[in-house]
N, C-alpha and C positions, 0 to 999 in steps of 0.2 A: 403043651401046644406043640400041632400037626403041621410039617408041611404041607404046601400044596405043591404037588408037581405039576407043570405047567406040559405041555403036549412038544417036545422035540422037533423042529421043523427039520425034512428030512432032504438032504440034497438030489439034486436028477438029474444026475448021467455026471455032474462038474467036476472037474477035479479038484482037489483038494491045494490049498496055497501050498500045503509044501512041496506036493509032489511039481506041483508050476516051477518053486525054489528052486527042489536038485532039478528038473527038465534045464531050468533057462543056467544051472551052475554047468554042467554037463556040455551043455550048447557051448558057450561062453571055454571052457575049457578045450574044449574039441579045436574049436576059432583059433587058437592061445596056440596049441600043440600044431596044428596048420602050417601057423607064420614062420613058426622057428624054423621048421622042416624046411618051409621056401628060402628061411633066410639065411639055413644055417654054412652054409659056402660064403656068403660074402662077407660072417660074420669070421670066421675061420681067417679070411683074408686082412680081414680090417685088426682083429688080434695078430696074426702076424706081422705086417705092418707098426703097427703101437710097439710091439717088444724088438725089432729092431731100432727100429727111431731113441727105444731106451726106455722103455715104460715107464715105472715110477719114478726111476734115477734121474730120468733125464732132466726132469722140475720144468724151469721156467725157458727151457734152450729152444723146444719150438713153441711160437706162440699159437 
């Protein structure tokens, strides 16, 4: 028995779901990178203060 081929619905200029997902991932990655670049100086300062306070070795000394 032969299969009947149905006509395939063609897209009209729209973007495929995979392309939209890639575009959204690129946008989110760019925003995350910009936020990291913006916050980098303050993150470095916080890490330096945390290390001066003892880091992991401080334990419960500083609540």
